[in-house]
N, C-alpha and C positions, 0 to 999 in steps of 0.2 A: 218585676215586670212593669210596675207603675213608673219607676224611674226611667225605663226605656221609653215609655209612652210620653212622659214629660219632656225628655230630651228630644224626641222626634218632633213634638209640637213646637218646642222652642226653636229648633233648627229650621222648621218650615216657616215660622214667623220671621226669623232673621233673614230668610231668603227673599222675602217680599221686598221689592225695590221701592224706594220712596216715590218714583215716578208713577207707580200704580195708585198710590194714595192721592197724588195730584190729579190724576185722571178722574178718580171718584169725586174729588172735590169740585172739579170743573164741571162734571156732569150734574152734580147737585146744584151748582150755581146756574147752569143753563136752564134748569127747571124753574128757577125763580123769575127769570126774565118774562116780563109781561104781566106778572101778578100785580093786582091793585094793592095799594098801601093805605091802611086806615090807622088813625090814631087810637089810643085806648078809649077815647070817648066817642068813637064811631065816625069821625070825620075822614072822608076820602081825600087824600092829599096828592095822589099821583099813582105812578106805576114804576116797577123795577125795569131798568134798561140795562143793567149789568151789575157785576160784582167785581170790585177791584181792591187793591191794597191802597189805602190812603193813610199816609203817615206810617205808623207801625201796626195798624190793624186793618182787618178786612172790613169793607164797607159796601153797602148797597148803593148803587148809583141809581137815582130816581129822577124821572121827569115829573116836576110838580108845578102847581099853579096854573093849570090849563083850564080854559073854558071852551069846550067843544074842539079841543085840539090846537087852540091858538095860545101863544104866549107862554109856552113851557120853558122851564129852565132846569138845568141839571144841578142836583145837590147830592152830597155824599152823606149817608146815614150809617153810623157804626152798627155792625151786626149785633152788638150786645144791647142795642136799643130796640131790637125787634124779635118777635116770635113768628115762626112760620105756622100758619093755620093750614087747613086742607086746601083752600082755594084763594087765600089772600095772606098778606103780611100784616100783622098787628104790631104797631109800635107800643112800647111800654111808657110812652109819654102822651100827654093830652094835646089837643089842637093848639091851645094857648102856649104850652111849652114848646111845641114844634115851631110855632111862629116865632117865638123868642130865639130859638137856636138856628132855625133855617131861613128865617125871613118872613115878612108878612105876605099875604095873598096866597096862602097854601090851600085853603079849603075849596074843594070843587064839588062836594056832595056829601051825602050821609049814607050809612049802611042801612 
């Protein structure tokens, strides 16, 4: 009986199309848009404007460097540099490291 159950579960898993996985990923990506991005030391650097493939990995597209909405620029941040918290994105790098990688003028506030 257990072999039959395992076979049914395996068959059902094989029937799930890859497109449904893409839909789930895109829905998760859509929930990230608009979230503020903070460095590990609490510096607010911008907000998520999208999630895209950059090179060979998925990346956050972020509007950074703004003061009151002026002067933003888009940067791509590898997803493996970030953790999603409940209401914001926390980078695994400090503000100084972010400035070195992404360019100066990132900080727009503190958490």
